[in-house]
N, C-alpha and C positions, 0 to 999 in steps of 0.2 A: 781486586780493585773494587773500591766501594765509593759510592756517593753517599757521604754522610748526611744526616738530616737533623735539622734543628726544630725548634718549636715553631710551629706552624705545622709541625710534624711533617713539614713540607720538605725542606731540604736545604741544608747548607752543604758545602761540598768538602769532603776531606779527600786526600789524594786518591786518584788512581794515578797519578801523574806519569811522567815520562814525557809523553807527547800528550800526555795524559792518555796516551793511547796505550798504554801499557798492559794489554791483556796477557802478556807472557807470564807474569807472576802477580796477579791481581789480588786484592782483598775481596773476598766473596762473602755473601751472606746466605746461609742455607735456608731451607724452608722453615726451620725452627728459629731462625733469627740469630744463630750463632755465627761467629766470624771464623773463616778459615782462609787459607791461601792456597793457590795452585794455578794450574794453567786454565785458561778460559776454554770451556767447552761450548757446544751448541746450546746447552741448557743454562749456561751461566748468565747472570744478569748483573748490571751495574745497579745495586740496590740503594735504597734510601732508608737505612735502618733507623729505628727509633732511638732517642737518647737513652732510653732505659737499658739498651744493650750494654752500656758501660758498667752496669751493675751486675752483669752476669759473670759467673766464675770463668776465668780464663780469657776474658775479653782482651785485657791489655797484653797478655801473652800472644794472643792472635795478632794484635796490632803490631807488636814487635816483629813477629815473623813476617807479616805483610810488608812492613817498612823495609826490611832487608831485600825482599823481592822487588819492591818499587825502586829502591836505590840501584839495584843491578839493572833493572829495565831502563831507568833513566840514562845510565851510562851507555847502554846498547843503542838507545834511540838517538843520543847525541852523536855517537859514532856514525850511525846511519845517516843522520842529517848532514854531517860534515863530509861524508864520503859521496854524497849525492845518490845514495841508493834509493830505490823506489819506496814510497810509503808502504807500510805493511797492509796486507789484506786481512781484515778481521772478521769477515763473514758477509754473506750475501743477504740482502733484504728480501723478504717475500713480496710478491705483488700486492699492492693495496690501492684502493680508491676510496676517497672520502669526499666531503663537500667543502668546496672552497668558500672563502668569505663572500664571494660574489654569487654564491648559489650554484655554481657549476661543478660538475664532477672533476676531481683532480687527484692524481696519484702517480703510480709508476709509469703509466703510459705517457703522461705529459712531461715527466721528468727524464724520460729515456734520452740518452745522449747528452745530458747536462749534469755536471757535478752539483751537489747542493749541501748546504749546512742546515741541520735540523736542531730545533730545541723544543721544549715541552713546557707549556704555560697554561694558565687559565685567567680569564679577564677579571674575575672578582677576587683574585689572589691578594691577600692583605700584606704579604711580606716580601718574598724573594722575587716574584715574577716581574715587577716593574724594573728592578735592577737587571734581571736576566734579559728582559726585552731591550733595555738601553744598551746592553752589551751587543745584542744582535744589530741594533742600529749602528753601532760602531763598526761591526763587520760589514754591514751594508755600505757605509760610507767609504771604508778602506778598500773595498773591492769594486767600487763603482765603475772603474775602467773596464771591467769584464762584461758589463751590461747584463743582458738576459742569459748570457752563457753560463753564469753562475747563479743558481737559485738559492733562496732562503725559504725554509718551510717551518712554521710553528704549528705544532700539534696541540690541540686542546685536550687537557686531561679532565675537563669538566664539561663534556659536550652537551649534556642536557640543558645546561644554562647558556652555554656559548653558542648561540644561534649565529648564522652568517651575518646578520645585521649587527650583533654585538661585536663580532670579530672585526667587521669593517670599521666600526667606530673605534675600537681599540687600536687597530692599525693606524688609522688616521691620527689619533691622538699622539701616537709615538712617531709619526713621520715616516711610516713605511712606504717604500716604493713598490706599489702593487704590481708593477711589471716584472719584478724580480722576487717579491716576497709574498708568499701565500700563507694564509691562516686556515687551518683545517679543523672541521668538526665532523661528527657522524655518530654512528652507533658506539656506545661506550665499550661494549665487550670487544668489538672489532678493533677499536682504537687501542684498547689495552693489549690485545694479542699482538698487534703490530709493534707497539712500543716495547713491551716486555720481551716477547719472543723474537721480534725482528731486530730492533735496535739494541736490545739487551740493556735497557734502561728501566728503572723501577717506576711504577706509578700505581696508585690505588687510593682506597679510602678505608678508614678505620671501620671494621665491621660494626653494624648497628648504629652508626652515627647518623644523626638527623641531617636532612638535606641542606639545612642552612648552617651546619657546623663546618665552616671553611677550614678550620684548623685540623680537621680530620682528613683532608686531602693531602696526599704526598706525591712527589714526583722528583725525578732526577734533575740536576742543574748542570749537566755537562752538555756542551755542544757535541754534535756528531757530524763528522765529515764523510760524505758518501760520494763515490766517483760516478762517472757517466754510465757505468755498467751496473750500478746498484750495489757495489761492494763498499762496505764500511772501511774507511781508511784511517780513522782516528777519533779519539775522545779527548775533549778539552774542558778543563775545569773553568767554568765561567767566573768563579770568584778569584781566580789567580791571573794576574796581569801577564805574567810570562807565558802562561798557557794560552791565553787569548791572542797574544802576539804570534805564537807558533801557529795557531789556527789560521790567522790571516796570511802568514807566509805560506802555509801548506795549501790554502785555497788558491792562492795565486799560482803556486807551482802546479797544482792539479789542473787548473784551468788552462795553463799555458802548455804543459807537457803531457797531461793525461796520466801521470804517475808521480 
């Protein structure tokens, strides 16, 4: 399962699909940037590979193999959804604490007992983040009946610039309900470890890029659904309307039934 990436070197999204949750047979990008397929392990990440990967030998062969896996997974997930089986458990998040847009500590402790939807953005993003945030607004509006029982959390991938004040202004500009929606910043390396190792979503910056090179920043564009016990229950492609509709259905289900 891969989150593709476009110029902004930031990310457009190509399938992991199914529920997009599909870590059974995902497209994965290894440490050298090559594409493989296989079961998601604890070390697997939903990467945002660079466009130049398409020029590597064997890339399209890997895509073909991955597509077969995604197709099989989509069928399995549809059956699961139709049969009412619980959403899959895709891994436990590590404990984390960062700084909320209001300057207060916020993390696993404050989220305990509440399911939440996570995404990954930065406020000076020139390309995909505004649309990604608008999609989160749609999730906020569609799940308003759950109130504070369902939280939304946006993690900054550019924390040095994204101060609490800037995150507050960004949230206000997009109509965030701060009683449910938290914007987090903090130490870059700690955020990266939580996002990459915990959420299994790619983020980073091109090595050696200057601080003001916004196109050097990359991150995943999938929503991640987490239950009230800190277990990841699904990945959803923000660029796919069917996927975001599944996200809304699954958040309602998780908030109502716990599974």
